[in-house]
N, C-alpha and C positions, 0 to 999 in steps of 0.2 A: 518560554523559559530562556531568560537572558543568557547569552553566550553559547547556546546550543543550536545546532541546526535541527531540522525536523527528524532526521534519523536518530541522532543522539537523544533528542527529547523523547522519542518513541521508546528507546531502550530504557531510559529512566522511568518513564510512566509504566511500562510493562513490568519492570522489576518491582515496583511498589504496588501496582494494580494489575496482576496477571490476567484478569478477566476483561480488562478494558479493551474495547474494540476501537481501533484507531484507523481513520482514513486520512492519509497524507495528501494535502493539496499543494501542488508543486508546479514549477515551470519546466522541470528537468525530465527529458525523455531518455536519458542514458540508461542502457540495459544494466550496467553495473549498479547504478543507483536504485533501479527497480528491485534488483535482487537484494541489495543491502537493506532496503526498506522492509521487505518481507522477512528477511532474516532478523531484523530488529523487532519484529512483532506486529507491524502494521497489517491490516486486513484489507485495506483499500489504498490504491495509488491512483489519484485523480489529477490529471493535468488541468491547470488553471484555464487553458483554452477550451476545455471540455466542460468546465464546471457549470456553466449556465444550462446546458442541455442534460448533463449527466449527474449532477450532485444528488438529487433526490433518489435516483436509481442506485447510485453507489451506496448511499446510506441504507437504503432498503435491503440491498444484497448483503451488506456487512452485518446489519442487525439480524438478518435471517440466517446467520451463521455461515455465510459464504465469503468469498474473496472477490474483490473487484479491481480491475486494471483498466485504465482509460483505453477506449477503442483505437486511439492513435498510436499506442505503443506497438512496436513490431510483434507480429504474431508468433515468431519463433521465441522471442523473449517471454511472452505470455505462456507459451507451452512449457518452457523450461522452468519458469517460476511455479507454475501449477504442479509440475512433476515433482519439484522439490517439496512443495507444501504437502503433497500426498505421500512423501517418503519414498518415491520410486526413482530418485535420482541420486 
């Protein structure tokens, strides 16, 4: 989507297609961006450096109603995002 970054595009897509499952493919490992992405409605956050090994796995997890975060993302960030997704944060 011209003029939008992945997080903004995810918000727009989810607004018009709330059931759409989005996996964001990115270079950014920032904890804040991971949180913002999931708050925008993505269900997968895949680092481009992990894509070759993890893309099929990420898609399968998200299609199976789960959430996926690249293994290189800090485990505390993952724990906090999962906690937020489950409504316990």
